[in-house]
VMD Tcl script that draws the C-alpha trace (Angstrom):
set ca {
  {0.68 17.00 4.16}
  {-1.38 14.86 1.97}
  {1.50 12.24 1.79}
  {1.84 12.21 5.55}
  {-1.79 11.44 6.02}
  {-1.79 8.74 3.39}
  {1.30 7.11 4.87}
  {-0.36 7.16 8.29}
  {-3.56 5.67 7.03}
  {-1.80 2.78 5.09}
  {0.59 2.26 8.07}
  {-2.37 1.81 10.42}
  {-4.11 -0.79 8.15}
  {-0.81 -2.74 7.87}
  {-0.19 -2.59 11.61}
  {-3.83 -3.82 12.16}
  {-2.94 -6.73 9.96}
  {-0.12 -7.92 12.13}
  {2.93 -6.12 10.47}
  {5.79 -4.93 12.63}
  {6.84 -1.31 12.32}
  {10.07 -2.22 10.57}
  {8.00 -4.23 7.86}
  {5.60 -1.37 7.41}
  {8.40 1.22 7.06}
  {10.04 -1.14 4.38}
  {6.74 -1.49 2.40}
  {5.90 2.18 2.52}
  {9.47 3.08 1.37}
  {8.83 1.15 -1.77}
  {5.89 3.16 -2.79}
  {5.99 6.55 -4.52}
  {4.04 9.42 -3.01}
  {1.45 9.11 -5.73}
  {0.99 5.34 -5.33}
  {0.77 5.68 -1.59}
  {-1.87 8.34 -1.86}
  {-3.80 6.16 -4.40}
  {-3.67 3.22 -2.14}
  {-4.79 5.17 0.87}
  {-7.76 6.55 -1.09}
  {-8.80 3.05 -2.14}
  {-8.52 1.24 1.26}
  {-12.17 1.54 2.03}
  {-13.36 0.65 -1.47}
  {-11.13 -2.43 -1.51}
  {-13.05 -3.94 1.50}
  {-16.35 -3.62 -0.45}
  {-14.86 -5.60 -3.44}
  {-15.15 -8.93 -1.63}
  {-11.56 -9.54 -0.67}
  {-10.15 -8.49 2.64}
  {-8.20 -5.37 2.96}
  {-5.07 -7.34 3.64}
  {-5.56 -9.43 0.46}
  {-6.05 -6.21 -1.59}
  {-2.97 -4.51 -0.06}
  {-0.87 -7.51 -1.04}
  {-2.40 -7.49 -4.52}
  {-1.69 -3.59 -4.70}
  {1.89 -4.14 -3.45}
  {2.43 -6.97 -5.96}
  {1.09 -4.91 -8.81}
  {3.23 -1.98 -7.93}
  {6.29 -4.28 -7.64}
  {5.48 -5.75 -11.18}
  {5.08 -2.18 -12.54}
  {8.55 -1.10 -11.05}
  {10.11 -4.21 -12.72}
  {8.52 -3.37 -16.10}
  {9.68 0.16 -15.87}
  {13.28 -0.81 -14.67}
  {13.63 -3.52 -17.34}
  {11.98 -1.64 -20.17}
}
mol new
graphics top color blue
foreach p $ca { graphics top sphere $p radius 0.5 }
foreach p [lrange $ca 0 end-1] q [lrange $ca 1 end] { graphics top cylinder $p $q radius 0.2 }
display resetview
């Protein structure tokens, strides 16, 4: 249940930023349930950090992609 709520919350933010449903599905499929939940919890905090939510989402996705690569290659 928690994963569904987190998925919906992140999807709404991505949709508000102009992503298509297909792009949203692709990006969410790349995240683990734990990463998705953590990202959803931090959405409001990210806005307060000075960058836009979209910028922080991209930073988060990039960091997760880098982590995945490190784990895969390590």
